[in-house]
N, C-alpha and C positions, 0 to 999 in steps of 0.2 A: 757441319752437316753430317748426318749419319745415314748412310745407305745400308739397307739390310735385306737379305733374302729371308722371307718369312716361312711360315708353315708349308711344308712340301711333302709330297709322296714321291719317293725316288723310284718306285717300281715302274717298269715299262709295261706291265700288264694292263689290259683294258677290261672294261666290264664284260665285253663279249668273249674275251679270251678264256674265261673259266668255263665256257659252255661249248667248246669246240666238239666234244664228243657227241653232244646232242645234235649239233648241226650235221655231223657225219651220219648219224642214224636217220635224220630227216631226209638227207640227200639220198641215201640208199633206198628209202621207202619211195621217194619221188621218182627215181629212175625206174624202179620196178613197176610202179603203177603206170608211168608214162609209156613204157614199152607195151604193156597190156592194152592201154587205151588206143594207142596208134593202130595196133593190129585189129582191135575191135571196131574202131571207126571205119577202117578199110573194109572189113567184113560186113558190117551192118549198114553202112551208108548213112550213119547218124551224124548230122552236123553238130548237134549238142555235144556228142562224145568227142568229135574232132575239135570243137571249140575248147572243151575242157582239157583235151590233150595239149592243144596249143598253149593254153594258159599254164598248164603244168610244166610244159617245156620251158617257158620263160621263167617260171618259178625255180625249176631245177637249175637253170643257168644262173639265176640270181643267187640262189643259196650256195652254189659252188663258188661264185665270185665272193659272196660274203664270207665263206669259209677261208678262201685264199686271203681276203683282206684281214680277217682276224689273225691268221698266222703271221702275215707280214707285219701287222701292227705290234706284235710282241717284240720286234727287234729293238735292240738297245739304241739309245740316242748316239749321235756322232757329233763331231765338231761342226759339221755342215748342217746337220739336222738335229738341233738340240732338243726337239720334242719327239725325236724318233719318227716312226711311221704311223702314229696313232690316228691321224686324220684320214688315212686311207679307208677306214671303216665308213666315214661319212661319204666319201666319194663312191664307195660301194652302194650305199643307200640311194644316192642320186642315180647311179646306173640302173639299179633295180627299178626305181620309179619310172625312168624313161622307157625301159623295156616293157613294163606293165602297161603304160599308156599306149604304146605301139600295139601290143597284143590285144588290148581291149578294143581299140579302134578297128583292127582287122576283123575281129570276131563279129562286131556289130555290123560291119560292112557286108561280110559274107552271109550273116543271118538275114539281113534285110533282102538281099538278092534271093535267098532261098525261099522267102515268104511268097515270092511270085512264081516260083517253080518248085513246089514241095515234092519230096520223095519220101515214101513211107519207109522208115528204118526197121531193122529187125529188133523189135522191142525187147525180146528176151535177152539178147546179148547186151543191149544198152543197159537194162536194169542190173544185170549181173556185174558188169564192169563198173557201173555207177556205184554199186554197193561196195565193190573192192576199193574204188577210189575214195569213197566216203570213209571207209575204215582206216585207210592209210592216212588221209588228211586229218582224221580225228586224233590219231596217235601223234602226228606231227604237231597239231595245235596244243595237245596236252604237254608235249616235251618242251615247247617254246613259250608257254604262257608266262612263266616266271622270268626267264631271260629277257623276254620282250619288254618288261618293265624297267630294265636296267640299261639297255643299250639301244641306240637308234638303229644300228645295223641289225641287231637281233629282232628289233620291232618290225623291221622290214621283212625279215624271214617269217616272223609270226603272222604278219598281215597276209603274206603270200599263202601260208598254210591255211589261214582262215578263209581266204577267198577260194582256195581249192576245195575246202569243205563245203562251202555254200554252193559252189559250182557243181560239185559231184552230187549234192542233194537235188539240184535242179535237173541233172541228167536222169536221176532215178524217177523223179516226178514226170518228166516228159515221156520216159519209156512206159510208165504205168498208164498215162493218159492215152498214148497211142495204142497200147495193147487193149485197153478197155473200150475206147470210143472210136478208134481209127482216125482221130483228128491229127492229120499229118503236120499241121502248122505248130503243134506243141513243141516239136523238136527245134524249130527255128526260134520260137519264142523263148525257149529255155536258153538257146545260144545267145540271144540278145541280152537276157538277164545276166548271164555269166559275164558278158562283156561290160555291161553297165555297172555291175557291182564292184568292178575293179577301180573305177575312176575316183570316187570320193576318198577311199582309203589311200590310194596312190598319191592323191593331191596332198593329203595330210602328211604323208611321209616325205614328199618332195619339199614342201614348205619348211618342215622341221630341219631337214638337212641343209637347205639353203640358209636358214637362220644361223646355223653354226658356221657355215662357210663364210658368211658375211661378218663373222665375229660379233654378232649382236649379243646383247646382254642375255644371259641364261634366263629361261622362262621363270624359274623359281626365285629370281632375285629382283628386288625393287631397289634401285640405286639410291633413291631418295631416302629409303629406310636405312640402307647401309651407311649413307652419309650421316644420318642422324645418330646412329650408333657410334660411329667413329668420333663425332663431335662430343659425345657424352663421356668419352674416355678422359679421365682427369689429366690435365696438362695439355690437352689438344685445344688449339684455338682456331684452326682452319684446316680444310682438306681440299686439294685440287688435283687435277689430272687423274680423276677416279675412273678407272676402266674395268670392265668385267667381260669375259668372253669364255668360250668353250673350245678346247682342243678336240675332244671327241666326247661321246656320251659318258657321263659320269666323271668328267674331268674339268670342272669349272675353275677359272683362273681370275685373280683380281690383283690390280696394282693401284697405288695411290701415293701422292706426295702429302705427307701429314706435317702440318706446321705446329710447333710447340713453342712455349715461352722460352726466350733465350736462357732464362735462369735454369730451366729444366736441363738444357744441354750442358751449361756450365757446371751444374751440380752432378752431372753424370747420370741423370735419371731417364735419359732417352731410351735406354734398354728396357726400363720398367714399362714405359709407355708402349713400346713395341710388343712386349709380352701380353699386355692387356688387349692390344689390337688383335693379335693372333688368336687369343682365347675367344674374343668376341666374334670374330668371323667364323671360327671353327664351330663354336657352340650354337650360334644363332642362325648362321646361314649355310653351314656345311660346305664351305669353299675349300676345295682340295689344295690349292696352291695360292699363297698370297705373297706379294712383294710390296713392302712399304719403304718409302724414302722419308726419313725423319729429318725435318728442316727447322732451324731456328727462324724466328720472325725476320731477322735481318737478311736472310738469304733471298727473300722475295725479289730484290732488285737485281739479283744475279741469274734469275731464271731465263733460260734460252727459249725463245719462241712463244712466250706467254704461257698461260695455263687456263684451264676451264674447270 
């Protein structure tokens, strides 16, 4: 029997790790706009502005946590943590999602209450600060658009910035409506919309993070297709104990027991089979790390615990 560690990336860096500077800029923008919105909400009495500030506060906290997670995830593996701290990025995404759900629910609750006792806000302040928040969120969305495609943690930060952009736009619209028509309910309606737009994006983020935590098969992999490719490698007669999972975004893993003809092992060609398997998984499925155990047919009766 030949056990072998296959294709691997030994770097401890994660997909999100290369974008720490962008996260820092986004965090600085968020803190600046947050302070301005809190002051403006207190001065103007706008619930929409307060809702946007509350949403932004959660996002600032989430981005700060994401930045911390990215930094911690770069630590080298240890004897106790052989994958290092990379999965902390996924835990950060879960925390962000929980925070966003809580904030969205609070905003909707407050907005519904305000519908029954509206107060006319100072629309000029609302519009001005809404414009400031929109500009800040727009820059953040632009900075995070590419990183958001590479990392679940960065996707969470991008979604938060996008939600901020939409929420800020709703603040501007509500301010304009109140200024032009005197329709006080516009402020509460905008607050409800800000709360509601958070939920579907947050649910998508949460389910993706839980998918990884449950060590489910990566979305881009079809194990039936992987099995077919492995079986098509010359010399392979069976494959079992095929598993695929993800440590963190951009880090898919795969392991399998590959059965070859006894003659292949006797002739010393198991290493050639292994090379073909690695090339196949790397070229066709972009798997970062593979571990194959090459077994002769006769080894089946010695398998512990059976196989699938």
